[in-house]
C-alpha positions in Angstrom: 24.2 6.6 19.0 23.7 3.0 18.1 21.9 2.4 14.8 18.7 0.3 15.3 18.1 -2.6 12.9 14.4 -1.7 12.5 12.6 1.6 12.1 8.9 1.6 13.0 7.2 4.7 11.4 3.8 5.6 13.0 1.9 8.5 11.3 -1.1 9.2 13.4 -4.2 11.5 13.5 -6.9 11.5 16.2 -5.9 8.0 17.6 -6.5 8.7 21.3 -9.1 5.9 21.6 -6.8 3.1 20.6 -3.2 4.4 20.7 -2.4 3.0 24.2 -3.2 -0.6 23.0 -1.2 -0.2 19.8 1.9 1.2 21.5 1.8 -1.5 24.1 1.7 -4.3 21.5 4.7 -2.7 19.7 6.8 -2.1 22.8 6.2 -5.7 23.9 7.8 -7.1 20.8 10.3 -9.9 21.4 12.6 -8.2 18.9 13.5 -5.0 20.7 16.3 -3.5 18.5 14.1 -0.8 16.9 13.4 2.9 16.9 9.8 4.1 16.8 9.2 7.4 15.1 5.7 8.8 15.8 4.4 11.7 13.7 1.2 13.3 15.0 -0.7 15.0 12.2 -1.8 17.9 14.5 -4.5 15.9 16.4 -6.9 17.7 18.7 -8.1 14.7 20.7 -5.3 14.0 23.1 -3.3 11.8 20.7 -0.2 13.8 21.0 -0.3 13.8 24.8 -0.6 10.0 24.9 2.4 9.6 22.5 4.3 12.2 24.6 3.8 10.1 27.7 5.2 6.9 26.1 8.1 8.8 24.6 9.1 10.0 28.1 9.2 6.4 29.3 11.0 4.7 26.4 14.1 6.2 24.7 13.4 4.2 21.5 10.5 6.6 20.7 11.0 9.8 18.7 8.0 12.2 18.6 7.2 14.6 15.9 4.2 16.8 15.2 3.0 18.7 12.2 2.1 22.4 12.5 -1.2 21.8 10.6 -3.0 18.8 9.3 -1.6 17.5 6.0 -2.5 14.7 3.6 -2.1 11.3 5.2 0.6 10.1 2.7 2.7 13.2 3.4 2.7 12.3 7.1 4.1 8.9 6.1 6.8 10.4 4.0 8.2 12.9 6.6 8.9 9.9 8.9 10.9 8.1 6.1 13.4 11.0 6.0 14.4 10.2 9.6 14.5 6.4 9.4 17.8 4.8 10.2 17.0 1.1 10.3 18.2 -1.6 8.0 14.6 -2.6 7.8 11.5 -0.4 8.1 7.8 -0.9 8.8 4.8 1.5 9.1 2.3 1.1 11.9 -1.1 2.8 12.3 -2.2 4.1 15.6 -5.1 1.6 16.0 -3.9 -1.9 14.9 -2.4 -4.7 17.0 0.6 -7.0 16.7 1.5 -10.4 18.0 4.6 -10.2 20.2 6.7 -12.1 17.7 5.6 -10.1 14.6 8.8 -8.1 14.1 11.1 -11.0 15.1 9.5 -13.3 12.5 9.7 -10.7 9.7 13.3 -9.9 10.5 14.1 -13.6 10.3 12.5 -13.8 6.8 14.6 -10.9 5.6 17.8 -12.1 7.2 17.4 -15.6 5.7 17.0 -14.5 2.1 18.7 -11.4 0.6 16.3 -11.5 -2.4 13.3 -10.8 -0.1 12.5 -7.1 0.0 9.2 -7.3 2.1 8.3 -9.7 4.8 4.6 -10.0 5.9 2.5 -12.3 8.0 -1.1 -13.5 7.7 -3.4 -10.7 8.8 -6.9 -10.7 10.3 -9.6 -8.0 10.6 -10.7 -7.0 14.1 -12.9 -4.5 15.8 -14.3 -3.9 19.3 -16.4 -7.1 18.9 -13.3 -9.3 18.4 -11.2 -10.9 15.7 -12.8 -11.5 12.3 -11.7 -13.2 9.1 -8.2 -13.5 7.7 -7.6 -11.1 4.8 -7.0 -12.5 1.4 -4.8 -11.2 -1.4 -1.3 -11.4 -2.9 1.0 -13.6 -0.9 4.5 -15.2 -1.2 6.5 -14.5 -4.4 9.8 -16.1 -3.4 11.5 -17.8 -6.4 9.2 -15.9 -8.9 10.6 -13.7 -11.7 10.0 -9.9 -11.8 7.2 -9.8 -14.3 5.3 -12.5 -12.5 5.9 -10.8 -9.1 4.4 -7.6 -10.4 1.5 -9.4 -11.9 0.7 -11.2 -8.7 0.7 -7.9 -6.8 -1.3 -5.8 -9.3 -4.0 -8.5 -9.8 -3.8 -10.2 -6.4 -4.0 -7.4 -3.9 -7.3 -6.7 -2.2 -6.6 -4.7 1.0 -3.0 -3.7 1.0 -2.1 -4.8 4.5 1.3 -5.8 3.2 2.2 -2.1 3.4 2.5 -2.7 7.1 5.1 -5.5 6.6 8.8 -5.1 7.1 10.7 -3.6 4.2 14.3 -3.9 3.3 15.4 -0.2 3.3 18.0 -0.6 0.5 15.0 -1.5 -1.8 12.4 0.8 -0.2 14.6 3.8 -0.7 14.3 3.2 -4.5 10.5 3.4 -4.4 9.7 6.7 -6.0 6.0 6.7 -5.1 6.7 6.7 -1.4 7.1 10.5 -1.9 4.8 11.5 -4.7 3.7 15.1 -4.4 0.2 14.7 -5.6 -1.8 12.1 -3.5 -3.5 9.5 -5.7 -6.0 6.8 -5.0 -4.4 3.5 -4.0 -1.0 4.9 -3.4 -0.3 1.9 -1.1 -1.0 -0.5 -4.0 1.3 1.4 -6.3 4.1 1.3 -3.7 3.8 -2.4 -3.3 3.7 -2.8 -7.1 7.1 -1.0 -7.2 8.5 -3.1 -4.3 7.5 -6.2 -6.3 9.7 -5.0 -9.2 12.7 -4.8 -6.8 12.5 -8.2 -5.1 10.5 -11.0 -3.6 7.8 -10.9 -0.9 7.9 -13.5 1.9 4.7 -14.4 3.7 4.4 -16.1 7.1 1.1 -18.0 7.2 0.7 -17.5 10.9 -1.8 -14.7 11.9 0.5 -12.2 13.5 -1.1 -8.8 12.6 -4.5 -7.5 13.3 -6.0 -4.8 11.2 -8.7 -2.7 12.8 -11.9 -2.0 10.9 -12.4 1.6 11.8 -15.8 3.3 12.1 -15.3 5.0 8.7 -14.1 1.8 7.0 -15.4 1.7 3.4 -16.5 5.3 3.4 -15.2 6.9 0.2 -15.7 10.4 1.5 -13.5 9.7 4.5 -10.9 8.2 2.3 -10.8 11.2 0.0 -10.5 13.5 3.0 -7.5 11.6 4.3 -5.8 11.9 0.9 -7.1 15.5 0.5 -8.6 14.6 -2.9 -11.9 16.4 -2.5 -11.0 19.0 -5.1 -9.7 16.5 -7.7 -11.9 15.5 -10.7 -12.9 11.8 -10.5 -11.8 11.0 -14.1 -8.5 12.8 -13.6 -7.9 10.9 -10.3 -8.5 7.6 -12.2 -6.1 8.7 -14.9 -3.5 9.7 -12.3 -3.8 6.3 -10.7 -3.2 4.5 -14.0 -0.3 6.7 -14.9 1.4 5.9 -11.6 1.4 2.2 -12.5 2.7 3.1 -16.0 5.5 5.2 -14.5 6.6 2.2 -12.3 6.7 0.0 -15.4 8.6 2.4 -17.5 11.2 2.8 -14.9 11.6 -0.8 -13.9 11.2 -2.8 -17.2 13.3 -2.5 -20.3 11.6 -1.5 -23.6 10.3 -4.4 -25.7 7.4 -6.7 -26.4 7.2 -7.9 -22.8 6.8 -4.4 -21.5 4.3 -3.4 -24.1 2.1 -6.4 -23.3 2.5 -5.8 -19.6 1.4 -2.2 -19.9 -1.8 -3.4 -21.6 -2.2 -6.0 -18.9 -1.9 -3.4 -16.1 -4.1 -0.8 -17.7 -6.8 -3.5 -18.1 -6.3 -4.4 -14.5 -6.8 -0.8 -13.4 -9.9 -0.4 -15.6 -11.5 -3.6 -14.3 -10.3 -3.9 -10.8 -9.8 -0.3 -9.7 -12.9 1.2 -11.2 -14.0 1.7 -7.6 -11.9 4.9 -7.9 -14.6 6.3 -10.1 -17.2 5.0 -7.6 -15.6 7.1 -4.9 -16.7 10.1 -6.9 -20.2 8.8 -7.7 -19.2 7.9 -11.2 -19.3 4.7 -13.1 -17.4 3.0 -16.0 -20.0 3.9 -18.6 -19.5 7.6 -18.1 -16.0 7.5 -19.6 -16.3 9.4 -22.9 -14.4 11.8 -25.2 -15.8 14.7 -23.1 -15.0 13.3 -19.6 -11.7 11.4 -20.3 -10.4 11.4 -23.9 -7.4 9.3 -23.0 -9.4 6.5 -21.4 -12.1 6.7 -24.0 -9.6 6.2 -26.8 -8.0 3.3 -24.9 -11.4 1.6 -24.5 -12.1 1.9 -28.2 -8.7 0.2 -29.0 -9.6 -2.6 -26.6 -13.0 -3.1 -28.1 -11.4 -3.3 -31.6 -8.8 -5.7 -30.4 -11.4 -7.9 -28.7 -13.5 -8.0 -31.9 -10.4 -8.8 -34.0 -9.3 -11.7 -31.8 -12.9 -13.0 -31.6 -13.1 -13.0 -35.4 -9.5 -14.4 -35.9 -9.9 -17.2 -33.4 -13.4 -18.0 -34.8 -12.0 -18.3 -38.3 -9.2 -20.6 -37.1 -11.0 -22.8 -34.6 -14.7 -22.2 -35.2 -17.2 -20.7 -32.8 -17.9 -22.4 -29.5 -21.7 -22.9 -29.0 
């Protein structure tokens, strides 16, 4: 059997309404040397039957099905074990692709061995039409590791880059692609680790269209997909921060740079990702020795450091009115 250059992994659940359109946009790609592995998460709405019909018509499609519904990230991971391509991308069952999307991404990876992830400008869309282009972290070609990781952790908004084309030799090193306990923002953590391994290439043409589903922005729906309903909100937030710390510990050598970067990233999580707490109906002010001793102690240290720097700089340079 010939090994395809690209693997498309499609984990799906209850996608009967849009799956036809998505599969047509993928099968119509100008770059055709790919395998498409579809894993249906035990859908009950006809999703599997639609995928089965396409698999019977196109030999590039492999069709899997779980025996019961599992956490969404776990459905991603089971596809990864079967991927054979030099490059790999994930696809949802409701988004749309310009016909040249894969071809352009393959070209970016072929042209530069330092690039580990190729993406293209992405726009929101829904049944009413195409909306705005999504902002966020972009091209990091020619940028050092520490800067690449900083761009990703601070610059990401919606992590559409996860649906770009990954270089498999790098992607196989990403440990958080197969974390056993689902955490909030696992897509951001995976991109953070990919940034430690190489550069991101960004095509400014809008070639990918990300659907705003009916449950977009619904924290309860998000928790259900990750199967986080039984996880304490503060513990979930700590797990998310620890995931970033783990990536740093494994990918940066000990030293002052790493120490300062850990502080940088923890501050980013506390400031930028506090919506994790909001998903549980909590807010920043509720962090205390009773709810989260670790984060409470860290916040105390940060307050002391901020006061120290304010006093020190004030003594050296005077206060700015």
